[in-house]
N, C-alpha and C positions, 0 to 999 in steps of 0.2 A: 375211851378215846385213845387212839394210838399216838405214839410220839410224833409221827408225821402230821396227823390231823391237828394235834395241839400246836405244832410249829406253824402250820398253815393258818390256824385261827389267830395265833399271836402275830404273825406277819400281816394278816389282813387288818387287825386292829391297829397296829402301829402304822401301816401304810395309810389307812383311812385318816388317822390323826395327822400324819405328815401332809397329806393332800389338803386337809381342811386348814392347816396352818401355812400353806405355801403361798398365799396371796394370789392365787390364780395361776401360778407358774406350772402346776401339775394337775392332772385330772385323771381319774379312772374312767375310761371310756366304756369299758365292758369288763365283766368278770364271769368265769364259769366255775361251777362247783360250789359245794357247801360243806366245809369252808373252801374258798376259792383256791384253785390250783392253776388258773390261767387268767391273764390280765391283758388288756390293751391300755397302755399308759400314754397320755399325751403330755408332751413337754412343750412349754412356751418359752423358748430361748433361741438365740441365734446359733445356727450351725451352717455348714457348707453343703448345699444340695449337689452342686456339680461345678466344674470349671467351664469358663467360656474363654478359650485361649488359655492364658496363664492366670486369669483373674477369677476369684471365687464368686459364685452366684449363691447368695444367702437365702435361707428359709428360716422362718421364725416359729413354725409349728411342726412338731415331729411326733410320729406315733410309733410305738414299739410294742410288740407282742412278747410277753414273757410267759413261758410254760414251765411249771414246777413239776417235774416228772415223778414217777412212782417211787423213785429212790431219793427224792429230795427230803431232807437237806444233805444226805451223804454225797449226792452227785449234783453238780452245778446245774442251774436252770438253762433252758434254751431261750435265747433272746434274738429277736429279728425285727429290723425296721420294716414298717409298713409304708413309710414314705422314703423318698430318695435321699441319700446322704453320700457324701464323698469323704472318706476317712480311712487312714491306714489300718485301723483296727476293725474295719467292717468289710466283709467279703463282698464280691460283686453281686451275690444272690441276696445281699442285705442281712445275712446272719452276722451277729456281733461276736467277735473273738473276745471271750472273757478270760483268756489265759488258761494256763494249766495248773494254777495253784489255788483252786477253789477250796475253801474250808467251810465246815458246817457252821462256824461261828458267824459268817457273813449273813446278815438278815436281808430280807426282800427290800426294805427301805434303803439299806446301805447299797444294795445292788442298783436300785433306781437312781440314787445319787451318783454312783459311779458311771452309769450310762449317760446321765445328764452332763457329766464332766467330759465324757467321750464326745458328745455332740459339740461341745464348746471348745474342743481341742485343748483342754486343760493340760498344762505341761507336766503335771505330776501323774497324769493318767495315760496320755498318749504314748504308745510304745512303738518306736520306730525300729527296734531290734528284731522283732518277729512280726512283720506286717502281714495282714490278711489281704491287703490291696497294694501291690507294688507300685502302681502309678501314683496312688495317693501318698505313699511313703516318700517317693522321690520328690513330689511337689512339696510335701510338708517339710522335708529336710532342708529344702531351699528357702522356706518361708517361715521359719520358726519365729521371726520377729513379729509376725502377725498374730501370734497366739497369746492368750486365748482369744477366740473371736467373740466371746461374751463372758461376763463375770457373774451372771445370775447365779444365786445360790439356792439350792433346793433344801438345805438343811433346816430342820425345825426340831423343837424339843420332842423327843420320843420317850414316852414313859411305858416301859414294859410292865404289864400286870404280872405280879408274882403269883403264879399258879402252881400248886404242888403237882408234880408229875413223878410217877414211879418209873424210873428208867433203869434198865438193865443193859449190860453190854450185849446181851443176846438180841436186843432190839435193833442193834446196828449191824 
């Protein structure tokens, strides 16, 4: 089993545990691959779908497609909303800006928590300095007092199985 396959397997196991401990706030809607390399995740929390005038229109269910490419975990995943969202860190085409500082140490469950915090406009995650959506950035900058729009937490105890893996720097 390659390093990538082992990582995908570990990510799937940890994600499955996190979802089962989430109290219904997260769901794996679909997955592709064995081990899975593509997911549709459903978040059940409050986020902003769009503006009506200057007022937010909220939605409580969000779906995100996450694709773990052939160079994962060296390269960051692709993540895209399948439901409408209005956020400074989400492009008009619904691709999520994950930033330019991806590290191999970030696990799939950690990424899913980060996306959940994006949905909720968590102040420690929302980045107004490098917006993907300038209109949402302008609105958010004037409405910081409203954030976060939800405080649902997606964290759960994640226990990584210690599996021996022979890794060489040539693998990366």
